[in-house]
N, C-alpha and C positions, 0 to 999 in steps of 0.2 A: 475400325473407323467410327462406326456408329456409337460405340461405347465410349471412345474419346471425346467425340463431339457431344454426347450426353452430359459427361463429367465437366466438360467445359461450361456448357449452359448452365448446369447447376452450380459451379463455382461462380459464374457472372451473377446469377440470381441472388446467391447469398452475399455476394458483395454489394449488390444493390439494397438488400434488406439491412446489411450493416450500415451502409451510408445513410439510409433513411432513418433507421433507429437512432443513430449518433446525431443526425440533424435535429430530429424531434426533441432529444434530450438537450441538445445545445440550446434550443429555444427556451426550453424552461429554466436552464441555468441562467442564461442571460436575463430573464425575468427576475429570478432570484437575486441576481448581481445587482439589477437596477433598484429593487426593494430595499437590499442591504445597504446600498450607497445613500438611498434617499432618508432611511431611517438614522444612519450614522451622522448624515449632515443636519438633519431636521432636529435630531434629538441630542445634539453634541453637548449643550449646555446642561440638559438634564442628566446626562450620562456622567460628565465630568463632577456634577454636584453630587451624585450618588457615590462616585470613586472616592470623594473627599471625606466620607463618613469614617467613623472609627472601625467599623467592620472591614474596611479596606486598607488597614494599617500596613499591610504587607507591601502596599505600593509606595510607601513613604521615601523609599530609596530609589524609586524609578525617576531618575533626574531628568531624562529626556522623554518621559511619559511612554516609551516604548511598549513596556509591558501592559501598561493601562490601555493603550490604543489597540493592541493585540486582544486583550481581554474583551473590549467592546466589540470588536469585529467578531470574534469567536462567538460571543453571546448572541448577538444579532443574527449571525448566520444561521445558528442552531435554531432560533425562534421562526426564521423566515422559512427554512426548510420543514419545519413542523407544520407551519401554515399552508405551504405551497407544495412541497414534494410529497408528504405523506398521503394527501387525498389522490395524488397521482401515481402513487408508488405501484399499484397493481398494474396498470396499463403500461408504465415504463418497464417494469420487469417483464411483462410478456413480450414486448417488443425485442428487448435485448436478449432474453433466453432464447427466443425463437432464432434471431440473427446469428448467435454465437453457439447454436446447439451442437452442430458437429464439433466444433473446436472443444466444447465442454466434455463431450462424449469420449474424445481422444484423451483429453486431460485426466479425466476420471481413471481411465485405463493405465496410464502412465503413472500417475501419483500412487495408485494401488500397488503397481509393480514395484515402485521405488520405496514404498512405505517402510519395508522391512529391511532395508539396507542400512549398514553401519556409517558412521561418520567418515570413516576411511573412505568408503565408496564415493563420497562427495568431495574427496580430496581436501578435506578440512585439515589444516596444519596440526600435526600431533600436539603441539603446544596449546592449541585453541580448542581440543576436543573437550566437550562438557561431560563430566560424570553423570549429570542429570539428564543428559541428551537434549539440552535446551527446552525442557518441558514447559518452563514458564512463559517462553517466547511463543511456543506453538499454541499455547492456551490463549494468549493475547490475540493471536491471529485468529483462532477458531472462534472465540467468544465475541472479540471486539470488532473484527473485520467481516467474520462470516455471518454473525448472528444478530448485530446491531441493525437498526433501521436506518438512521439518517447517514447520508454520505459523509457529512462533515465529522460525525462520530467515528465511522470507519476509517477516514483519514487519519484522525487522531490516534486511532489504535495502531495503525501501521507504523507511526512515528514512535509510539511507546513500545512497540514490539522491536524495533531497531535499537532503540536506547536501552532495552532490557538485554539485548546480547552484549553491548559493551559493559553494562552493569553486572550481569551474571559471569562473564568472562573475568571481570575484575575480581569478584568475590570468589569464585572458584579457584583463582590462581593466586589470591592473597596479595593484590596490589590495587591501588586506588588511582584511576587516571584523572587528571585535573580536568580534562574536557574530553568529548567525543571526538573522533577522527574528523567528523563533519565540521565541528567547529573550529578545529585548528590542531596545533601540535599537542601530542599526548606525552606527558612526562611519567614514566612508570619505572618499576624495579626490574623489570624484564621485557621481552619482546611485546612491543605495543601491538593492539588489534588494529590493523589497517584496512583500507578499502578493499585490497586484494584478498583479505582474509575473510572480510565481512560477508561478500556476496555467496560463497559456498555455504556458509553457516545460514544464511537466509534462506537459500533454497532448500537446505535441509529441513528447516523449521517449516517453511511453506508446504512441503510434502507432508510433513507430520501433522500439520494442522488439519488437512483434508477438508479445505474449504469447497463448498458446493458452488458449482458454476463459476469458478475463478475467471474464466474468459469474459463472460458477461459482466461479472462484478467489476473487473478491471476496466472494461469499456466505460461503466458507469461512473467509477471514480475519476477517470481521466477527464471525462466530459463534464462532470458536476464539480470538480474542484474549483474553489475560489481562485480566480486567476491571480490574485495578489499573493498566493501562496505558491504558486508554481516555481518561483525562482528562489525559493528558500529551503528550509529543512523539509517541509511537507511535500515539496516538489522532488526534492532529492530521493527521499524514501519511496514515493510513489513510483518513480522511475526505477528504483530497486526491486519493488514489487513486481512491475511490468517485466523486468529482465529476469527475474526468477521464474515467472510464469512462461515467458518465451523460450528459456533454455530448457525447460521441461518438455514444452510442446514440441521443440525442434529435435529432442532426443530420439535417436534411433535405438529402441530397446533391444533389438536383435544383436547388434554390435556392443551396447553398452553392458550386456550381461557377461561379456567376456573381458572387455576392456573399456573402462570408464573414460579413456582419454578423448574418445569422441565428445563426450559431455564437455569436457574442459576445453576442447577447440571451440566451442560455442562461446566460452566465457571471454576469450581473448580475440575472437574475430570481430 
């Protein structure tokens, strides 16, 4: 009874730590959001003038200025994070790493156990198993997400990794999709890579990437993500990143060693 009570107190204490860490990071994000909007609004004319130079000829077909505005937002966000987030990075990291320490110790154990498992273990459809074992995708996750500094750069890397899955699947199976499944209908010469095919592949790549402290990292990215991006492509793939981490975290290795169906149960629950 004493042990159970101690564990409950520890769990409550960790939840408080997580909530406090998240609240602190949210305040920083809100400040960054405000700075970003002030710069975009105050410098709009200057940014538009710059975009009309010959150096930005690629924007000439951007009739509704969507790409231009996305570029403005991305550039300003990155600069504001350099000025605000980087000086605070060490303090933020300490808070998040401590709050999610137990989760990440468990994640490290599970990803290590899963790292040598073949694609079939993850129930990746035979038609979508990669001869290269998705190495380019795992590299993007490891380098771009795990080792870059700015949250906005890490988020772009998650999107790049997700798109690399579609691209690599296309190249290795000798067909070219007109669009990714996120964008809409995919026309191919064979079975298209759908959302149900994507997640097992993404989980496999997540494991192979061996990202340090993924729980703390995911908490950082979910909190620091530009709110304007949460309902679009970035938000979708960030949710996939979180889903991959959650499925691994909830996996019972003792059962999964014999039958991986328990892992797949978490995918559909």
